C-alpha positions as CSV (number, residue, x, y, z in Angstrom):
1,M,69.1,-52.4,-35.1
2,F,66.6,-53.3,-32.4
3,K,65.1,-56.7,-33.1
4,N,61.8,-56.7,-31.3
5,K,59.8,-53.5,-31.9
6,D,56.7,-54.7,-30.0
7,S,58.8,-55.3,-26.9
8,Y,60.5,-52.0,-27.3
9,K,57.1,-50.3,-27.1
10,K,56.8,-51.8,-23.6
11,G,60.0,-49.9,-22.6
12,Y,62.2,-53.0,-22.4
13,I,63.3,-56.0,-24.3
14,D,60.9,-58.8,-23.4
15,L,62.8,-61.8,-24.9
16,P,63.2,-65.2,-23.1
17,V,66.7,-66.0,-21.8
18,D,68.0,-69.4,-22.5
19,P,67.7,-71.2,-19.1
20,S,70.9,-73.2,-19.8
21,L,72.9,-70.0,-19.8
22,N,74.8,-68.8,-16.8
23,I,73.3,-65.4,-17.1
24,K,75.8,-63.6,-14.8
25,D,78.8,-65.1,-16.7
26,E,77.2,-64.0,-20.0
27,I,76.7,-60.5,-18.6
28,K,80.4,-60.5,-17.5
29,R,81.5,-61.7,-20.9
30,M,79.5,-59.1,-22.9
31,R,80.5,-56.4,-20.5
32,S,84.2,-57.1,-21.3
33,E,83.7,-57.5,-25.1
34,K,81.6,-54.4,-25.4
35,N,83.7,-52.2,-23.1
36,A,80.7,-51.6,-20.9
37,I,80.1,-50.9,-17.2
38,I,77.1,-51.4,-15.0
39,L,76.1,-48.7,-12.5
40,A,73.6,-49.7,-9.9
41,H,71.8,-47.7,-7.2
42,Y,71.6,-48.9,-3.6
43,Y,67.9,-49.4,-4.1
44,Q,68.3,-52.2,-6.7
45,T,67.9,-55.8,-5.6
46,G,70.9,-57.6,-4.2
47,D,71.6,-59.8,-7.2
48,I,71.9,-56.7,-9.4
49,Q,74.1,-54.9,-6.9
50,D,76.4,-57.9,-6.9
51,I,77.0,-57.8,-10.7
52,A,77.5,-54.1,-10.9
53,D,80.8,-52.4,-11.4
54,Y,79.8,-49.5,-9.2
55,V,77.1,-49.4,-6.5
56,G,76.2,-46.2,-4.8
57,D,73.9,-43.2,-4.2
58,S,73.2,-40.5,-6.7
59,L,76.3,-38.4,-6.0
60,A,78.7,-41.4,-6.2
61,L,77.0,-42.7,-9.4
62,S,77.2,-39.2,-11.0
63,R,80.9,-39.2,-10.4
64,A,81.3,-42.8,-11.7
65,A,79.4,-41.8,-14.9
66,E,81.5,-38.7,-15.4
67,K,84.8,-40.6,-15.1
68,A,83.8,-43.8,-16.8
69,D,86.4,-45.2,-19.1
70,A,83.9,-47.3,-21.1
71,E,82.0,-47.0,-24.4
72,I,78.7,-48.2,-22.9
73,I,77.1,-47.3,-19.5
74,L,74.3,-49.5,-18.5
75,F,72.3,-47.9,-15.6
76,A,70.5,-50.2,-13.2
77,G,68.3,-47.5,-11.7
78,V,65.5,-45.1,-12.8
79,N,65.2,-42.8,-15.7
80,F,66.5,-39.6,-14.2
81,M,69.7,-41.4,-13.1
82,A,70.4,-42.7,-16.6
83,E,69.7,-39.2,-18.0
84,T,72.2,-37.8,-15.6
85,A,74.8,-40.3,-16.8
86,K,74.1,-39.2,-20.4
87,L,74.4,-35.5,-19.5
88,L,77.8,-36.1,-17.8
89,A,79.0,-38.5,-20.5
90,P,77.4,-37.3,-23.7
91,G,79.8,-39.3,-25.9
92,K,78.9,-42.6,-24.3
93,K,76.1,-44.9,-25.2
94,V,73.8,-45.0,-22.1
95,L,71.4,-47.8,-21.7
96,I,68.6,-48.4,-19.2
97,P,67.0,-51.9,-18.9
98,D,63.4,-50.6,-18.6
99,T,62.3,-47.1,-19.6
100,N,59.2,-47.5,-17.4
101,A,61.5,-47.1,-14.4
102,G,60.3,-43.6,-13.6
103,C,60.4,-41.7,-10.3
104,S,57.4,-40.4,-8.4
105,L,59.4,-37.5,-7.1
106,A,60.6,-36.4,-10.5
107,D,57.1,-36.8,-11.8
108,S,55.8,-34.4,-9.1
109,C,57.6,-31.5,-10.8
110,D,56.1,-30.9,-14.3
111,H,58.4,-28.7,-16.4
112,V,55.5,-26.4,-17.6
113,E,54.3,-25.7,-14.1
114,F,57.9,-25.3,-12.8
115,R,58.6,-22.8,-15.5
116,K,55.6,-20.7,-14.4
117,F,56.7,-21.1,-10.7
118,L,60.2,-19.7,-11.7
119,D,58.6,-16.8,-13.7
120,D,56.4,-16.0,-10.7
121,N,59.4,-15.9,-8.4
122,P,62.2,-14.2,-10.4
123,G,65.7,-13.4,-9.1
124,R,66.2,-16.6,-7.1
125,T,69.0,-19.1,-7.4
126,V,67.4,-22.5,-8.3
127,I,68.7,-25.5,-6.5
128,T,67.2,-28.7,-7.8
129,Y,67.5,-32.2,-6.4
130,V,69.0,-34.7,-8.8
131,N,65.7,-36.6,-8.7
132,S,64.3,-34.5,-11.5
133,S,63.9,-34.6,-15.3
134,S,66.4,-33.1,-17.7
135,E,63.9,-30.4,-18.5
136,I,63.9,-29.3,-14.9
137,K,67.6,-29.5,-14.6
138,A,67.9,-27.2,-17.6
139,M,66.0,-24.5,-15.7
140,S,68.3,-24.9,-12.6
141,D,71.4,-23.1,-11.4
142,I,72.8,-26.0,-9.3
143,I,71.8,-29.6,-8.9
144,C,72.2,-31.3,-5.5
145,T,71.8,-34.8,-4.0
146,S,70.8,-35.7,-0.5
147,T,74.5,-36.1,0.3
148,N,75.5,-32.6,-0.5
149,A,72.2,-30.5,-0.5
150,F,72.9,-28.9,2.9
151,K,76.5,-28.0,2.2
152,I,75.6,-26.6,-1.2
153,V,72.9,-24.3,0.3
154,E,75.3,-23.3,3.1
155,S,78.0,-22.5,0.6
156,L,75.9,-19.8,-1.1
157,P,76.0,-16.1,0.1
158,A,73.6,-15.5,3.0
159,E,71.7,-12.8,1.2
160,E,71.0,-15.0,-1.9
161,K,67.3,-15.9,-2.3
162,L,66.7,-19.5,-3.2
163,I,64.3,-21.9,-4.7
164,F,64.6,-25.6,-3.8
165,A,62.9,-28.3,-5.8
166,P,61.3,-30.7,-6.1
167,D,61.3,-32.5,-2.7
168,R,59.5,-30.7,0.0
169,N,60.7,-33.0,2.8
170,L,64.4,-32.6,1.9
171,G,63.8,-28.9,1.4
172,N,62.2,-28.4,4.7
173,Y,64.9,-30.5,6.4
174,I,67.5,-28.1,5.1
175,A,65.4,-25.1,5.8
176,R,65.1,-26.0,9.5
177,M,69.0,-26.0,9.7
178,V,69.7,-22.7,7.9
179,N,68.2,-19.3,8.1
180,R,67.6,-18.7,4.4
181,D,65.0,-17.1,2.2
182,M,64.0,-20.3,0.4
183,L,60.9,-21.2,-1.5
184,I,60.3,-25.0,-1.7
185,W,58.4,-26.8,-4.5
186,D,55.7,-29.2,-3.2
187,G,56.9,-32.5,-4.5
188,A,57.6,-35.8,-2.7
189,C,58.9,-39.4,-3.1
190,H,56.1,-42.0,-2.7
191,V,58.5,-44.4,-0.8
192,H,59.6,-42.0,1.8
193,E,56.2,-40.3,2.1
194,E,54.6,-43.6,3.1
195,F,56.7,-44.6,6.1
196,S,54.4,-45.1,9.1
197,L,55.3,-43.1,12.2
198,E,53.1,-45.4,14.3
199,G,54.7,-48.4,12.8
200,I,58.2,-47.2,13.5
201,I,57.2,-46.3,17.1
202,K,55.8,-49.8,17.5
203,L,58.9,-51.4,16.2
204,K,61.0,-49.2,18.5
205,K,59.0,-50.4,21.5
206,E,59.5,-54.0,20.4
207,N,63.2,-53.4,19.8
208,P,64.3,-50.8,22.3
209,D,68.0,-51.4,21.5
210,A,67.5,-50.5,17.9
211,S,68.6,-47.2,16.4
212,V,66.2,-45.5,14.0
213,I,68.0,-44.2,10.9
214,V,66.1,-42.4,8.1
215,H,66.5,-40.6,4.9
216,P,65.8,-36.8,4.8
217,E,63.1,-37.4,2.2
218,C,61.0,-38.7,5.0
219,K,58.3,-36.6,6.6
220,L,59.1,-34.4,9.6
221,P,57.3,-36.6,12.2
222,V,59.4,-39.6,11.0
223,R,62.6,-37.5,11.1
224,M,61.8,-36.4,14.6
225,V,62.0,-39.9,16.0
226,A,65.2,-40.7,14.2
227,D,68.6,-41.2,15.9
228,F,70.3,-40.4,12.6
229,I,69.3,-38.7,9.3
230,G,71.3,-39.1,6.2
231,S,71.5,-40.0,2.5
232,T,71.6,-43.6,1.5
233,G,75.4,-43.5,1.4
234,A,75.5,-41.7,4.8
235,L,73.2,-44.3,6.3
236,L,75.5,-47.1,5.2
237,S,78.6,-45.2,6.6
238,F,76.8,-44.7,9.8
239,V,76.0,-48.4,10.5
240,K,79.7,-49.2,9.8
241,K,80.9,-46.8,12.5
242,D,78.0,-46.9,15.0
243,K,78.1,-49.1,18.0
244,S,74.5,-50.2,17.9
245,M,73.8,-53.8,16.8
246,K,70.2,-53.2,15.5
247,Y,68.6,-50.6,13.2
248,I,65.2,-49.7,12.0
249,V,65.9,-48.5,8.5
250,G,63.7,-45.7,7.1
251,T,64.6,-45.7,3.4
252,E,64.2,-48.0,0.4
253,P,65.2,-51.5,1.8
254,G,67.6,-52.2,-1.1
255,I,70.3,-50.5,1.0
256,I,70.1,-53.3,3.5
257,H,71.9,-55.6,1.1
258,Q,75.0,-53.4,1.4
259,M,74.5,-53.1,5.1
260,N,74.4,-56.8,5.5
261,K,77.6,-57.2,3.4
262,S,79.4,-54.5,5.4
263,C,78.2,-55.5,8.9
264,P,76.6,-59.0,8.7
265,E,76.7,-59.3,12.5
266,K,74.1,-56.5,12.8
267,T,70.3,-56.7,12.4
268,Y,68.4,-54.4,10.0
269,I,64.6,-54.0,10.2
270,P,62.9,-52.2,7.2
271,A,60.7,-49.4,8.5
272,P,57.0,-50.2,7.7
273,S,54.9,-48.2,5.4
274,T,51.3,-47.0,5.9
275,D,50.2,-49.7,3.4
276,S,49.2,-52.5,5.7
277,S,48.9,-54.9,2.8
278,C,52.6,-55.3,2.6
279,G,54.1,-53.6,5.6
280,C,57.1,-52.7,3.6
281,S,58.2,-49.7,1.4
282,E,59.9,-50.8,-1.8
283,C,60.3,-48.5,-4.8
284,N,58.2,-50.2,-7.5
285,F,60.1,-48.3,-10.2
286,M,63.5,-49.5,-9.0
287,K,62.3,-53.0,-8.8
288,L,61.3,-53.0,-12.5
289,I,65.0,-53.7,-13.3
290,T,65.9,-57.4,-13.3
291,V,69.1,-59.3,-14.2
292,E,67.3,-60.8,-17.2
293,K,66.5,-57.3,-18.5
294,I,70.1,-56.3,-17.9
295,Y,71.2,-59.3,-20.0
296,N,68.9,-58.4,-22.9
297,T,69.8,-54.7,-22.8
298,L,73.5,-55.4,-22.9
299,K,73.0,-58.0,-25.7
300,F,70.9,-55.8,-28.0
301,E,72.2,-52.4,-26.7
302,E,68.6,-51.1,-26.3
303,P,66.8,-49.2,-24.9
304,E,69.2,-46.3,-25.3
305,V,68.9,-43.0,-23.5
306,F,68.6,-39.9,-25.8
307,I,68.2,-36.3,-24.6
308,D,67.1,-33.4,-26.8
309,E,70.2,-31.5,-28.0
310,S,68.4,-28.2,-27.1
311,I,68.6,-29.0,-23.4
312,M,71.7,-31.1,-23.2
313,E,74.2,-28.4,-22.3
314,R,71.8,-26.4,-20.2
315,A,70.9,-29.5,-18.1
316,A,74.6,-30.5,-17.8
317,M,75.9,-27.2,-16.5
318,P,74.1,-27.2,-13.1
319,I,75.2,-30.8,-12.5
320,R,78.8,-29.9,-13.2
321,R,78.5,-26.9,-10.9
322,M,77.3,-29.3,-8.2
323,L,80.4,-31.5,-8.7
324,E,82.7,-28.5,-8.6
325,I,81.2,-27.3,-5.3
326,S,81.3,-30.8,-3.9
327,D,85.0,-31.1,-4.8
328,K,85.8,-27.8,-3.1
329,L,83.9,-28.9,0.0
330,G,85.6,-32.4,0.0
331,L,82.3,-34.2,-0.5
């Protein structure tokens, strides 16, 4: 039973951690005793990435959740990621250290409004980005990630009419590469929307030897000045293979931790945001997760992710279809 109901109302367990404890060793011990694994997204802080069993982007973490040989999955990420893990592993106990860790992109697609959008545009195959709620996934035909979105669209018959949701930037990025009848929902990620084109151009002038690498969730003007566009996993793979020694990185800067681990001899400059007060672009939702919250969550096994039974199977089906298509395409 949960021991601190007032803290639970906050969305996380707010209990002090004994400063004499080696918190990372305690997490390791509990993880072994409870047969638990920790999945962490690339946008988490470096200390969290370093204690995780798996670190990756949405596609890699979806696969890890599906194949997890563990009784407990603790997800260091945001709500839709933990929900996806629960949909793929319904028999597992899925935990998230802070239920306030939402997603501005997922929130930009309300399920009531989306239902009306689908009703107003019948007869279309609905491809939904994984950054969406379970309710939205349950209305979809196929889920995609930034890693496989283009290939999934390309794999469908040319005459098939499509809806792509909820990210307008990723949708428009794909639409510019394929000649498809595709309606795009008008949603966006606050992190990738706020990258400053002027700031990136200024950085490029100051660092002419730097390559500009950006995520496809960025706006078109930012994508147009990029030397490479790709998912977080693709950006990491690119810097490992590319000959440049310096990069201006246009995605959430948590990925730079893995870039530094893979290629410490290279230099990585976070692309600036339009918010001049900080000059950076971190996801405030991702950064709600802390090592201390992970410790308390694993200790008390709360907060736990629950999904309404009425949408569980309907929401899981398009995710599994994504994984099947990805397997066939070797993604």
